[in-house]
N, C-alpha and C positions, 0 to 999 in steps of 0.2 A: 459296469464301467462308469466312471464318473470323473469329475474334478472337484476337489475340495481344497480350500486355502484359508489360512488365517494370518492376520497381520497384527502386530503390536506397534502402535504409533504413539505420537506424543500425547494425545488426548483420549486414547481408548483402544478398543480392539474391534476388528472387523472379521467376520466369517462369511464365506460365500461358497456356493456349490452350484452345479447344474441340477436338473430335476429328473433325469432319465434313468430309469432302472431297466437294464437289458439282461434278462435271463432267457426263459423260454419265449416270452413275448416282451415287447418294449412298452413300458408303462411309465407315466410320470408320477412322481410322488415326492413327499417332503423328505429332505435330508438334513435339515437343521432344526434343532430343538433347544429350547431355553427354559430356564426356571428362575424366577425371582426368589431370592433367599432373604433370610432375616439378617439384614445388614450387608447383603452382597448379591451376586448373581452368578449363574453358571450357564454355559451354552455348549452344545455338542454339534459337530459336523461329522457325517459318516461317509464311508465308502466300503464296498464289499457286500457281504451277505446281509441283505436287508433285515429279515426277521431276527437274526441273532444280534445284529448291531442295535436294533431298536429295543430288543429285550434287555440287552446290557445297559442301555441308557435308562430304561425303566427301573432297573435295579439300582443304578446310581441315584436317581431321583428319590427312590424309596428310602435309601440309606440316609440321604441328606435330610429328608423329611423327619426321620427318626432321630436325627442328631442336630437339632436346631442350634445347640450351643456351639457347634463347629462351623456354622454357616457364615460367620462374620469375618473370617480371615482366609486368605488364599491358602495358607498351609492347612487349615482345618478342612477346607473344601477338598483339597488335593488328597489328604489322608483318607477322608471319608469315601471318595470315589475309588481310590485304590483298594480299600476294603471291600467295596461293592463289586469291583471287577474280579477280585480274588474269589469271592463267593460264587459269582456268575460262572467263571471259567472252571472252577472245581466241580460245579454241578452240571454244566451243560457242554463244556468243551474238553477238558482234560480226561474225562471219563470215556471219550470216544476213541476209536482206532485212529491212528495217525492220518490215514488217507481221508477219513471223514472230517478230521479237524481242519485239514487244508481246504476242504470244500465249503466249510462254514466260516472261513476266515473273514475278518473285517478290520477296518482301521477307524480310529476316532481321533478327532481334534477336540480338545477340551479347553474352553476359555473360562477362566475363573477371575472374579473380581470382588473386592470389598469396598465399603465406603471410604476407608482410610488408607488403602494401599494401591500401589500401581498394579494394574491387571496383568495377568500372565496367561500364556497359551502352553498347553502340554500336548504331546503326542502319546497316545496310549499304545504301549507294547505289551499285549496280554494284560497282566495285572499291575503294570508299572506305568506311571505317568512321567514322561521325560520332558523336561523344560525345553521350550522352543525359543531360540534366540532370534528375535526379529520376525521371521515369517516361516511358514511351512506350507508345502503344497504336495498333495498326494492324489492317487487315482490314475487311471489310464491317460487322463489329459494333463498330468503333471509335467511331462517333458516340454510340452508347448507352453503351458502356463508358467512354468518356472522361468523360461526365457523372458517372457514379458515382465514378470515380477522383478527379476534381478536387475533388469536394466533401469527400473524406475523407483524401486522401493528405497525408502530411507526411514529409519526409526524416528526421525524428526518431522516426517510428513504429517499433515493434518488428517483428521478423520474423514473429511469430505474428499480429500485427495485419495485416500486409501479406498474409498468406495468406488471412485472412478477406476483405479487400478484393478480392483477386484472384478469389476464388470468387464474391463478390458481383457484380463487374463482368461476369464470364463468364456467370453465371446470368441476369442481366437481358438481356444480348445474346442469349442463347439463347431467351429468352422472346419477344422482340420483333422479332428480325431473321431473316428467311428465309435458310436456308442455313447458319446457325450452330447447332450442336447436338452431340449425343454427350456422353460423359463428359468432365468437365473434366480437363485435364492440368496437372500442377503440378511444379515443381522449384525448389530453392533452392540458393544457395551461401553458406556461412558459414565464416569463418576460412580461406579458401582451399580448402575442401573442398566437393565437390559432392554433393548428396543423390542417392539413387536416383530414377529416373523414377517418378512417382506418378500413375497414372490414377485419378480419383475418380468413382465412380458416384454423383454427388451428387444426382441427380434424386430419389432416394428420401427422403433426409433433409435435408441442408444446404440445397439450393436451394429446397426446399419451404418451409423456415423463412424463408429470405431473401425469397422472393416474398410470403409472408404478411406479413412486416414491411413490405415496400414498400406493400402494399395498405392495411394498418392505419394506417401513418403518413400516407398521402395522405388517408385518411378523417378523421384527427384534424386535419390542416391545414384541411380544409374546415369542420370543426366550429369551429375557432378563428376562422374568418372569418364564421361564421353569426351575424348579429345577432339572430336569433330565439331562440337558445339562451340560457337564463339561466346565471348563474355556476355554480349548483349542477348544472345539466344538463351543462355543459361539464366540470366537475370529475368527474362520474360517467363521462363518456366518456374523459377522460384517465386515470382510475383503471383503467378497463377495458383501455385500451391498455397500461398498465404491467403489469397482471395477465397479459395475453396475452404480452407480452415476457418476463415471468418464466417462463411455460410453455415458450416457445421456448428460452430459456436452459437450462432443466432438461432438456428432451428432447435438445437438441443436445449437451450435455455428457455425457449418458448413452449417446448413440448410438455404436455400434461405429465408425462412420465417423470421428467426431470424435476418438475415442481413437486411431485409426489415424494421423490427421494429426498429433496431438501426439507420438505415438511416432516418426513420421518426422522431426519437428523435433528430437527429442532424440537419435536414433540414426541418423546417416547411414551409408550403405553404398556399395559400389562402383557407379559409373555405367557404363552400357553404351554402346559407340560406335554411331553411326548405321549403318544398312544401307540406303542409298538404292537405289531401283529404277533399272535402266538406262533411258536415254531412247531 
């Protein structure tokens, strides 16, 4: 179980996931992988069968490494990944009985960018990459995350706003969906350059503030609909909400965690390739 989401915004792409793998036992692990390319970058976010998903990502990275001439355009990256997924599925998936294929199923979000083009996100359906318009959310937490995202997302939003939205959607999914949990994982692509993988232990600061906002805003909505409250009483409650929001803003901006996010947005570093487990 998981939540994974990707956003295309005015100045880049953001990918985010939780980090909990829940099969026989619950373990935390990496769900986002990236690769800096020759004139571009690619990143993957996964959900579903971990070993097969990671092996598929490994195959994609291997194909890209063998076809450096196709790395500098989104179309070239897309075509190369589709060829890799075709080889992977023919070798490891399509040869299995139908019931086994269902057990090893997985989903991938693929973000591709070049230095001279607008970045794009694709959703992998077996061997085909389907373009995503705006944003995409999948996994068991997608129903909750989708609600958060669709109320705030805009293709014109900034990269840093998209980071906050990504953390918000993941935090709410972790709060309400069984099997979604662990530190939030975050990665972005801007101007054809991929950020370092960034695991956020947001439970201490950011997600606490987000869930506090969720609770207080719901209470204020109920107050707005309460006919027994006078105008002055409602104004007092609204003022209390604004005061609380100001405290959230103050502590959030002062937290080391938020400074780390802002630093990540300003100073990208090299990305590491995936290391899938064998199946």
